[in-house]
N, C-alpha and C positions, 0 to 999 in steps of 0.2 A: 688414534686420531679421530676427532669428531668429524663426521661426514655432513653434507648438506641436509640429508634426511634427519640426522640427529639434531641438527640445529632447528629445523622446522618443527620437529616434535617437541623440543623444549619450549619453543614459542607458544605452541598449542597448550602445553601443560601449565605454563606460567606466563601470562601476558607481560608481567612486570620484568620478566627476563628477556623480553623481546629486543630491547635496545642492545643489550650485551650480546645476545646471540647473533644479531645481525652484524655487529661489529666483528664477530669472529669470522665472518665471511671475508672481511678486509684484512684481518690478522690471522692467518692460518696458524693453528696450533694453540690459540688462546684458550679454548676450552680444555685443552690438555693440562692446564695449570694444576689440576687436581691429581694428575698421574703420580702415584707414589714413587715411581722411579726418579722423579724430578724433585719431589717434595723434600727429601733428605739432602739432596744436593743444594737446594736453595737455602735450607736452614744452616747447613754446614758453612755455606758461603757467607751468611750473615754472622755467624759465630767467628769465623776466621777474619773477616773484614773488620769487625768491631774490635777484635783482639788486637789487630795490627794498629788500628786508629788509636786505641787507648794505650797501647804500648809505647807509641810515639808521643802522644800528648802528655800522659802522666810520666812516662819514662824520662822525658826531657827534664822535668822537674826533679825527679828522684836523682838522676845522673848529675844535675846541677849541685844538688845538696851533697852528694858523694864526692864530687870532684872539687868542691870548695869554690864554686861559681864559675866553672869553665863554660857553661852554657848560657849565652846571652838571651835576653827576652826575645829579641827578633828571631833567633834560632829556635827557641821554644815554641813560638806560635807558628813558625813556618813548617816545622816537622809534621804536625797533624794535617796541615793543608796539603802538603805534598804526599803524605800517606793516603789521604782520601782520593787524590787525583790518581795515584797509582792503582788503588783498589777498584775504582770505577773502571779504569781502563782494562784491568786484567780479569775482573770477575763481574763487571756490571751486567753482562749478558746472562749470567747464571741466576742471580736473584734480584737484580735491579740495584744492588749495592746501596740499600737504604742506610744501614749502619746507625740508625737513629730512630727511636720510637715515633717521634713526631713527624718524621718523613713518611713512615708507613701510614700513619694516620692521615696525613695530608694527601697521599696518593689515593687512599680509600675514599676520602671525602670528594676527590675529583673523579671518582668512578674509574680510576686507572689501576686499582688493586682491590682484590676481594676482601671485604671486612672479615670474613671467617678465617682468613690467614693472618690477620694482624697479631693475634695473641702469640702464635708460634714465632713470628718474626721478632716481636718485642722480647719474648723470652730468650731467643737466641742472641739478641743484641746484649741483653743483660748478662747472660752467661759469658759471652766473649769479653765483655768489659771486666767482669770479675776475675776471669782467668788471667787476663793481662796483668792485673794488680797483684794476684797471687804469685805470678811468675816474677814480677819486680821485687816482691817481698822476699821470695826464696833466693833470687839471684844477688840482690844488692842490699837487702835488709830494709828495715823500717826507717826510711829517710824521706825528707820533703813531704811529710804527711801523705806519702804515696801518690803525689800529684793531685791531691783533692782540689776541686774548684770551690773557692770560698770568696765571699765578698772581701774587698781589699781593706786595708787599714783605714778606719774612719768612715767606711761605707756601711750604710744600714742595709738590712736584707731587702727591704722594699726598693731601695735604689738599684741594687744589683739585679733584682727581679725585673725592673723596667728595662734595664740595659739588655738583659737576656731576651726579653720580649722583642725589643727592636732588632737586635742582632739575628734572632731566629726568623723574624718576619723577612728579613733580607735574604737570609740563607735559603729558606724554603721557596721564596719567590724566585730565586735563581734556579733552584732545582726544577720547579714546576715549569718555569718559563723555558728553559733550555730542553725540557722533555716534550713540549707540545709540538704537534705537527707544524703549526705555523712558524715555529722558530727552532726546530730540531737541528742541532749543530753537530750531531754524532759525537765522535771522540772529544771534540772541543768543549763539550759540556763539562767534561772532567776538569779542564783547565779553569772554566768559569767557576765551578763549585769549590775546587781546591783554592783557587785565588781569592775567592770571597772569604774563606776561612782564615787565610793568612791576613788579609786586610782587616777583618773584624778583630783579630787578636792583636794586631800591631796598635790599634788605638784604644781598645777597651779591656784587654786582659788585666791591667791593674785594678779595674773596677770590679769585675765579676768573674774573671778567669776565662771569659769567652767560651763557655762550654757549649751552649746552644744544643745540648744533647743530654737528655736524662740518663741515658746509659753510660756516657762518658763520666758523669758525675756519680753515678750509682756504684761503679766498681770500687773506687777508693773509699767511699763512705761505707760500703758493706764490709770490706776487709778491715777497715779501722773501727767499725761499728760505732759510727758517729754520724747521725742524720740531722744534726742540729740545724743546718742551713739547706738541707736537700730540697725542701719545698720550693726554694728559689729557682732550682734548676728543673723543676717539674712544671710549676705554674708558668713561669716566664717562657720557656720554649713552647709549651703547649698553646699558650695564648698567642704567641708570635706565629705559630703554624696556622692557627685559625684565621688570623689577620691575613696571612699570605694566601690562604685558599680563597678568602673574600676578594683579595686584590686580583687573583687569577680569574675568578668568575667575572669580575667587572671588566677585565681586559680581554678575555678569550672565551667567555661562556662557561657552560657547566663541565667541560672536560670530557674524558672518555674517548679521546681521539686515538687513532692507531699509534701515533708517536708516543703519546703519554702511556698507553698501555704497555708498549714495548719497553719503555724506560722503567715503569713501575713494577713489571713482572719478570723482566728478563726475556730471553728468546729461546730458551731450551725447547719449548714445544714447537716453536717455529722451525728450528733446526731439525728436529725429529720429523716434522711434517715434510720438510724438503728432502730428507733422506728417503722417506717412505714413498715420496712422489717419484 
């Protein structure tokens, strides 16, 4: 656990780290984010959480194809939203339950998450998504394009991209807003995020698939080895996340508050600090 003397030393060594180090005084255990004992738990959490998200999202499409249409569109878009809600509630404290590369990037831009950890999180999310699609392929076979998110019939790629941009701006705004100290609503943030995912899917899934998540779209595309429209699900969500970060800055300032840090990084270090104390 980092002591007050450690924090002061870090401020002296690198003045640019001063703001983050001082924040550690408000969020005990924050500087323990690099503890190897926690790193692998966090990465496994992102793999498992993204696996469950894609299993529900892509799985609903695959099961619908296998069962001859037994899964309604409402059920198909509700499943991933409820899954995200559950994942945030049962493992959000471990890794922050990002489950989405653009969420990790948004938290980093808000100073709620260290940039140096983004690559590991994004890789874990891509692995989790791919494993989910491989599981569906092995268990049910190659049906329903393995739940790939694609522009709808008669929809151009650029139209789908714009919808993904708008949807993701709303999703990331919801995540960042409920994570801030000013509006931290604890476990209810899971309801807000999961509810938004369901709402977005209900009105927009026929247009773009309502992915809002490059990892969600990556898994089926990799296993099918077809990246024809994948750029839509990278450019749209990434641009939407950047818009959401701008909105958050205009509404609440630069970020980096204790509530945002806890939401972005989890509380493993905080819990360890409490036990040691």
